[in-house]
NUGU-794957 format. One record per residue (C-alpha): y, x, z. Coordinates in steps of 0.2 Angstrom, whole numbers, padded with zeros to 4 digits, always signed. Example, Ala and Ser with C-alpha at 12.3 -4.5 7.8 and 13.67 -1.06 7.14 Angstrom:
BEGIN
-0022+0062+0039 -0005+0068+0036 
//
This chain:
BEGIN
-0053-0073+0024 -0041-0075+0009 -0033-0063-0002 -0017-0069+0005 -0021-0061+0021 -0033-0048+0019 -0026-0037+0005 -0008-0037+0009 +0004-0042+0022 -0002-0054+0035 +0009-0066+0044 +0008-0056+0060 +0009-0040+0050 +0025-0046+0042 +0031-0050+0060 +0028-0032+0065 +0038-0027+0049 +0053-0038+0053 +0054-0032+0070 +0053-0014+0064 +0068-0016+0053 +0078-0020+0068 +0071-0006+0078 +0072+0008+0065 +0089+0015+0069 +0085+0015+0087 +0069+0024+0084 +0077+0038+0074 +0091+0040+0087 +0079+0042+0101 +0065+0052+0092 +0076+0064+0083 +0062+0065+0071 +0067+0079+0060 +0080+0093+0058 +0089+0086+0043 +0100+0101+0039 +0093+0114+0027 +0080+0124+0037 +0079+0143+0037 +0064+0151+0028 +0047+0148+0035 +0032+0160+0033 +0015+0153+0038 +0004+0168+0039 -0015+0170+0037 -0019+0152+0035 -0034+0144+0026 -0025+0135+0012 -0031+0119+0004 -0020+0119-0011 -0024+0101-0016 -0039+0107-0027 -0048+0121-0018 -0048+0132-0003 -0039+0149-0002 -0044+0159+0013 -0032+0170+0023 -0016+0166+0013 +0002+0167+0017 +0014+0153+0012 +0033+0156+0011 +0045+0141+0011 +0063+0143+0006 +0076+0131+0001 +0064+0116+0003 +0051+0123-0009 +0036+0134-0009 +0042+0151-0014 +0026+0162-0013 +0007+0160-0010 -0003+0176-0007 -0007+0190+0005 +0005+0202+0013 +0020+0191+0009 +0035+0199+0018 +0046+0187+0029 +0064+0186+0024 +0077+0190+0037 +0079+0176+0050 +0063+0167+0044 +0052+0157+0056 +0035+0165+0056 +0020+0153+0060 +0003+0160+0065 -0010+0151+0053 -0025+0160+0060 -0039+0148+0063 -0029+0134+0055 -0028+0125+0038 -0013+0122+0028 -0013+0106+0017 +0000+0098+0006 +0008+0083+0014 -0003+0068+0013 +0001+0054+0001 -0003+0036+0006 -0007+0027-0011 -0005+0010-0004 +0008+0004+0009 +0020-0010+0012 +0036-0001+0018 +0047-0009+0031 +0057-0004+0046 +0053+0012+0053 +0038+0015+0042 +0044+0031+0034 +0049+0039+0050 +0033+0035+0059 +0022+0041+0044 +0029+0058+0043 +0024+0061+0062 +0006+0060+0056 +0008+0071+0041 +0010+0058+0028 +0025+0064+0018 +0025+0051+0004 +0023+0032+0003 +0017+0024-0013 +0023+0007-0009 +0015-0009-0017 +0028-0022-0012 +0043-0021-0002 +0061-0027-0002 +0070-0020-0017 +0085-0016-0007 +0075-0006+0005 +0067+0004-0010 +0084+0006-0018 +0092+0014-0002 +0077+0025+0000 +0079+0032-0018 +0097+0035-0015 +0094+0045+0001 +0080+0055-0008 +0092+0059-0023 +0105+0065-0011 +0093+0076-0002 +0095+0066+0014 +0076+0061+0017 +0069+0075+0027 +0069+0064+0042 +0055+0053+0034 +0042+0051+0021 +0048+0049+0003 +0046+0032-0004 +0041+0027-0022 +0038+0008-0024 +0033-0006-0036 +0047-0016-0028 +0044-0034-0032 +0026-0038-0037 +0021-0049-0052 +0013-0065-0046 +0012-0084-0050 +0022-0098-0042 +0015-0100-0024 +0004-0085-0028 -0001-0071-0017 +0015-0062-0012 +0026-0078-0011 +0020-0083+0007 +0032-0072+0017 +0048-0082+0017 +0056-0070+0005 +0061-0078-0012 +0054-0068-0026 +0053-0071-0045 +0036-0077-0052 +0029-0078-0069 +0018-0091-0079 +0019-0087-0097 +0013-0072-0107 +0028-0073-0118 +0040-0070-0104 +0031-0054-0098 +0042-0041-0106 +0058-0049-0099 +0050-0050-0082 +0044-0032-0082 +0061-0026-0088 +0069-0035-0074 +0058-0026-0062 +0062-0010-0070 +0081-0014-0069 +0078-0017-0050 +0071+0001-0049 +0052-0002-0049 +0043+0015-0051 +0028+0006-0058 +0022-0012-0060 +0010-0021-0048 +0001-0036-0053 -0008-0049-0042 -0024-0056-0050 -0030-0066-0036 -0036-0084-0034 -0044-0083-0017 -0061-0090-0021 -0069-0075-0013 -0063-0081+0003 -0066-0099+0001 -0049-0105-0003 -0038-0108-0019 -0023-0098-0022 -0012-0100-0038 -0013-0084-0049 -0008-0078-0066 -0021-0080-0080 -0029-0066-0090 -0017-0068-0105 -0002-0066-0093 -0010-0051-0084 -0014-0043-0101 +0004-0046-0107 +0012-0039-0091 +0001-0023-0093 +0006-0021-0111 +0024-0024-0107 +0024-0011-0093 +0016+0002-0105 +0029-0001-0118 +0042+0005-0106 +0031+0020-0100 +0027+0012-0083 +0010+0012-0075 +0003-0006-0072 -0009-0007-0056 -0018-0023-0051 -0022-0031-0034 -0039-0039-0034 -0051-0044-0021 -0067-0048-0031 -0079-0039-0043 -0076-0050-0057 -0057-0049-0055 -0058-0030-0054 -0068-0029-0070 -0056-0041-0079 -0041-0030-0074 -0049-0014-0081 -0054-0023-0097 -0036-0029-0099 -0029-0011-0098 -0024-0008-0080 -0020+0010-0075 -0027+0007-0058 -0034-0005-0045 -0026-0005-0028 -0040-0012-0019 -0059-0012-0020 -0069-0028-0017 -0082-0033-0004 -0089-0049-0012 -0104-0040-0020 -0110-0023-0027 -0102-0017-0043 -0109-0021-0060 -0120-0006-0067 -0106-0002-0080 -0091-0004-0068 -0087+0014-0066 -0091+0018-0084 -0077+0005-0089 -0065+0012-0077 -0068+0030-0083 -0067+0025-0101 -0050+0017-0098 -0044+0033-0088 -0041+0021-0073 -0039+0026-0055 -0045+0016-0039 -0037+0015-0022 -0051+0007-0011 -0040+0004+0005 -0057+0006+0014 -0048+0005+0031 -0041-0013+0028 -0057-0019+0020 -0066-0013+0036 -0054-0024+0046 -0062-0039+0037 -0079-0035+0044 -0075-0040+0062 -0068-0025+0069 -0051-0016+0067 -0052-0003+0054 -0043+0010+0064 -0050+0006+0081 -0058+0023+0083 -0041+0031+0081 -0033+0023+0096 -0041+0034+0109 -0042+0050+0099 -0033+0063+0110 -0026+0071+0094 -0017+0055+0089 -0015+0045+0104 +0001+0054+0111 +0010+0049+0095 +0005+0030+0094 +0018+0018+0100 +0009+0004+0110 +0011-0009+0096 +0004+0003+0083 -0011+0006+0094 -0014-0013+0096 -0013-0015+0077 -0026-0001+0074 -0038-0011+0085 -0035-0028+0077 -0047-0035+0064 -0044-0051+0053 -0051-0067+0061 -0067-0075+0053 -0064-0093+0048 -0079-0104+0052 -0091-0105+0038 -0085-0089+0030 -0099-0076+0025 -0102-0061+0035 -0094-0045+0027 -0099-0027+0027 -0094-0011+0018 -0110-0010+0009 -0102-0015-0008 -0087-0004-0005 -0099+0011-0002 -0109+0007-0017 -0094+0006-0028 -0086+0022-0022 -0102+0031-0025 -0103+0024-0043 -0085+0029-0046 -0087+0046-0039 -0102+0049-0050 -0092+0044-0065 -0078+0055-0061 -0065+0041-0058 -0050+0047-0048 -0051+0039-0030 -0035+0039-0021 -0033+0037-0002 -0022+0022+0003 -0021+0012+0019 -0012-0005+0015 -0002-0002+0031 +0004-0012+0041 -0011-0024+0040 -0022-0027+0054 -0033-0011+0058 -0019+0000+0051 -0003+0009+0057 +0009+0019+0047 +0004+0037+0045 -0010+0036+0058 -0021+0025+0047 -0023+0038+0034 -0033+0049+0045 -0045+0034+0047 -0045+0031+0028 -0050+0049+0025 -0065+0048+0037 -0071+0031+0029 -0070+0039+0012 -0082+0053+0018 -0093+0040+0026 -0093+0031+0009 -0100+0047+0000 -0085+0059-0004 -0086+0076+0002 -0072+0081+0014 -0063+0091+0000 -0064+0077-0011 -0056+0066+0002 -0042+0078+0004 -0039+0078-0015 -0039+0059-0013 -0024+0061-0002 -0014+0075-0010 -0016+0081-0028 -0025+0065-0035 -0012+0052-0030 +0002+0064-0036 -0007+0066-0053 -0011+0047-0055 +0007+0042-0051 +0015+0056-0061 +0023+0065-0046 +0024+0082-0053 +0033+0090-0038 +0020+0087-0024 +0002+0086-0019 -0002+0104-0021 +0003+0120-0013 +0010+0132-0027 +0026+0141-0030 +0040+0129-0035 +0032+0114-0027 +0040+0104-0013 +0037+0111+0004 +0029+0095+0011 +0016+0103+0022 +0003+0099+0035 -0004+0112+0047 -0020+0108+0057 -0032+0116+0069 -0049+0119+0062 -0056+0116+0044 -0055+0098+0037 -0065+0104+0022 -0080+0104+0034 -0074+0091+0047 -0062+0078+0039 -0057+0073+0057 -0048+0090+0059 -0033+0082+0049 -0029+0074+0066 -0027+0090+0075 -0009+0092+0069 +0000+0109+0073 +0015+0106+0062 +0022+0095+0048 +0036+0101+0036 +0046+0089+0025 +0056+0097+0012 +0054+0113+0021 +0061+0106+0038 +0050+0105+0053 +0046+0088+0060 +0050+0087+0078 +0034+0078+0084 +0037+0083+0102 +0053+0072+0103 +0043+0057+0095 +0029+0060+0108 +0042+0058+0122 +0048+0042+0114 +0030+0035+0114 +0028+0041+0132 +0044+0032+0137 +0038+0016+0128 +0021+0016+0137 +0030+0019+0154 +0041+0003+0151 +0035-0011+0162 +0024-0023+0153 +0035-0038+0159 +0049-0030+0149 +0063-0042+0147 +0057-0056+0157 +0071-0052+0170 +0083-0056+0156 +0079-0074+0156 +0081-0077+0175 +0083-0096+0171 +0069-0096+0158 +0080-0100+0143 +0075-0089+0128 +0085-0098+0115 +0097-0112+0114 +0099-0110+0095 +0118-0112+0097 +0122-0097+0086 +0115-0090+0069 +0106-0080+0065 +0092-0084+0077 +0095-0076+0093 +0085-0074+0109 +0089-0068+0126 +0072-0059+0125 +0062-0054+0110 +0065-0060+0092 +0063-0075+0081 +0057-0075+0063 +0050-0087+0050 +0031-0087+0050 +0018-0093+0037 -0001-0094+0035 -0003-0078+0025 -0017-0072+0036 -0027-0088+0035 -0027-0090+0016 -0013-0102+0014 +0002-0104+0002 +0013-0114+0013 +0032-0113+0011 +0048-0118+0021 +0063-0114+0031 +0067-0111+0049 +0086-0111+0051 +0100-0116+0064 +0106-0134+0060 +0119-0146+0067 +0114-0157+0082 +0104-0152+0097 +0095-0160+0112 +0105-0167+0127 +0121-0167+0117 +0121-0149+0112 +0129-0143+0096 +0114-0135+0087 +0095-0134+0086 +0081-0125+0076 +0076-0135+0060 +0059-0131+0054 +0055-0139+0037 +0041-0135+0024 +0027-0140+0014 +0008-0136+0017 -0001-0133+0001 -0018-0127+0007 -0032-0137+0015 -0038-0124+0027 -0039-0125+0046 -0025-0113+0050 -0012-0118+0037 +0005-0118+0044 +0024-0115+0042 +0035-0113+0056 +0045-0100+0067 +0037-0086+0078 +0045-0080+0094 +0039-0062+0098 +0043-0058+0116 +0041-0039+0114 +0044-0025+0101 +0034-0028+0085 +0022-0040+0092 +0018-0028+0107 +0010-0038+0121 +0021-0043+0135 +0016-0049+0153 +0023-0067+0154 +0011-0072+0168 +0026-0073+0181 +0030-0089+0172 +0018-0104+0171 +0020-0107+0153 +0033-0113+0140 +0043-0128+0135 +0056-0135+0123 +0064-0151+0117 +0059-0158+0100 +0062-0172+0088 +0056-0175+0070 +0048-0186+0057 +0034-0193+0069 +0021-0180+0064 +0009-0170+0075 +0014-0152+0076 +0007-0136+0084 +0011-0122+0096 +0000-0107+0092 +0000-0093+0105 -0006-0076+0101 -0013-0064+0115 -0019-0046+0113 -0035-0051+0122 -0039-0064+0110 -0036-0053+0094 -0028-0062+0080 -0035-0079+0083 -0021-0092+0087 -0023-0102+0103 -0017-0120+0098 -0010-0135+0107 -0002-0150+0098 +0014-0161+0101 +0022-0175+0093 +0040-0174+0086 +0046-0192+0086 +0063-0199+0081 +0071-0196+0098 +0073-0180+0108 +0059-0177+0120 +0054-0162+0131 +0037-0153+0128 +0029-0143+0142 +0014-0132+0140 +0005-0121+0153 -0003-0104+0148 -0019-0111+0155 -0018-0125+0142 -0021-0111+0130 -0035-0103+0140 -0025-0088+0145 -0015-0082+0160 +0000-0076+0150 -0002-0057+0154 -0003-0051+0136 +0007-0063+0125 +0011-0056+0108 +0019-0071+0099 +0022-0090+0100 +0023-0100+0084 +0029-0118+0083 +0024-0125+0066 +0019-0138+0054 +0002-0140+0047 -0013-0140+0044 -0011-0157+0035 -0005-0155+0017 +0012-0161+0012 +0030-0160+0017 +0036-0160+0035 +0051-0158+0046 +0055-0157+0064 +0067-0148+0076 +0066-0139+0092 +0079-0134+0105 +0081-0125+0122 +0065-0115+0120 +0061-0108+0137 +0048-0100+0149 +0044-0111+0163 
//
């Protein structure tokens, strides 16, 4: 495992995100997620109310003009108000996920599960800018709100640079203020710093040093911004706190905490986002696997999201066994010291899914030693206070009417948060039924999906830019979940096989000496890495030429988890055809989620081309 994969977007996770971007508009259109117009007044009568801090029994909550107007007993319903019976139910503030990476349809999906605010730790600055503009214009009732760090702070070739997205990096402490000011100018709501050298996972990743980290934290503070730090080991977590970090956005699994770790955090008034669910995904099982078949959530899980919840990170040969013992010990120590603990999922990494994963994180926090009420605070008032969001996280007059109504009492049984009766965003009721119909339709779609669209087998002839496919989607792919820092390009270039005009040129540099290091292009036959039945075809094929190196085809199949199934080929100076059967990979092709054609793992520069990629 590496910090590059485990504690942020993995390569396959990024693939899901990229596909999600293309699907977002279609999902909204089909789901009709929320009534965006100003909703009439709503009175939720006689509910158990968890107000973000404590339980109030038998209360009425009146919502008007997108805000909470009254909380009490015997509240009169205005004319035309919608009255909801809260007897036997619990009303909660909308949940706040304190660690996400928000792409595609993330915000639309999150709100279906009662997550009404995303605190994003790295996304495209354009995505964040557009979300802020919608929120400022009052046009965000169809989704969760987004607040974001935007571009993270990292070293050249450090964690965060491996996704094929060009981002600025930093090497010197004396450039910290200018770097932070540039992020604030882009719109960053806080500053996220990566302090991660990969040693915990048996690899080496370039990272900033402590003087740079300290200078960035101080620069953020001079501008009145929070500075939070990504770490993956106990010593890095301690260093970040000692250097003034306002919060840690992961816990660590390498060892139990020092005896004074929580005391240091408390003395610095820091908060911690453990991201327990994604840490569990490093122990050999999907962190959210138990959510997939929960009948309270299953009708709202798109097939690709259900698959993602069940996925764990692969264990590299020789890597140590991991458990949550250190995480539990650290959470207990933090709780005893009064350090604020916030609920965050690190979605959409393996073992997570937008919105749904929050319900797994709450259960895991209770397993780690929090009471159910404390876990609910960790997902409502605590993140709102930590990130200075004064208008949400509590149920009180004047607060935003972001609300979640559930059957039962989650202050006694934390899994009751999954029994969702209704969600309101800015006072508008979320149309979960329409979303459930969208999910049912997606499940009813034949698994073979678009295979019929490639009757002659040709997926891509690479004659047009951007990368086009008769079935599925292409995108660049790097070794982010294997611990590498490889970089490169995958783009249409002049000159193709058999006299054609163009081909796909894949060029890059492998910088990590790990078994799975790669850079290449990934073809996903289905939506967002959903498995597709390609067993009606014997395998795949393409034409190639290159620098004479040996390259790889890596097939991903749902039944094989996240482990790539690998075959090699040689790309010589002349065009030649490559054919591979599914049986060469040890599968029958019934559940293919992705195919990567890539350079690596040998370190150094490489270059080759492919053309006429087809199913055979």
